[in-house]
N, C-alpha and C positions, 0 to 999 in steps of 0.2 A: 308829409306823414300820411296823408290820404292816399297818395300813390303807392306807398309801401303796403298799406292796408289792403288796397285793391289787388295788388299782385299776390299778396299772401292769401287773400280770399279766393283768388283763382286757383292757387296751388292747393289749398286745404279743403275748399268746397264745403265748409261748415263754419257757422258763426261761433259756435262754442269753442272750436279748435283755434279759431282766429283770436278769440278773447284770451284763451290760455297763453298763446304765444306772445301776444302784446302785453300781457300782465307781467311777463318776465323782465321787460326793459326797465321799469322803475327800480326793481330790486337790483339789477346790474348797476344802475346809476348810483344808488345809495352805497353799494359795496365798493364801487370804484372811488367815489368821493371819500369814503371812510378810509380807504387804503392810502389815498394821497394825503389826507390830514394826519393819519397816524404815522405815516412815513416821514412827515416833516418836509415834504416836497412842495414846490410851487406849481401852480397851474401854468404850464408852458405849452409851446407848440407840440412838443413830443408827447406830453401827457394827453393833449387833445386828440392826437392821432391814436394814442392808446385807447381812449374812450370810444372812438369810432370802431376800432378793432374789437373792443369788448362788446359793443352792440351787435356787430356782425356775428361774432362767435356765439353770443347769447341767442340770437335769432336762429342760427343754424342748429344749435343743440335743442332748442325748443321744438323746432320743426321736425327734427329727427325723432324726438321723443313722442310727439303727437302722432306722427306717421307710423311709428312702430306700435303704438297703442292701438291705432285703428286697424293695423294689420293683424294684431292678436285678436281683436274683437271680430273682425270680418272673416279672416281666413283660417285662423286656428280655433275658432269657436270657444274662446275663453271668456269668462265673465268679467 
């Protein structure tokens, strides 16, 4: 986990942005577990691979959102 945080810190260069990105992971976990429970499925190897994919997609979307926000603030001079 600390290795992922270090790489993200190098990419984002801001502690607040890193915190925003990392706060998305628990929400993705809760949503994934709720979907498994509501769907009546078991926790299998396939669903664990799905959780790993979910975390990757969540991180990618959060990084893209934060970088676009920083672009709007820095280059487009938006509030």
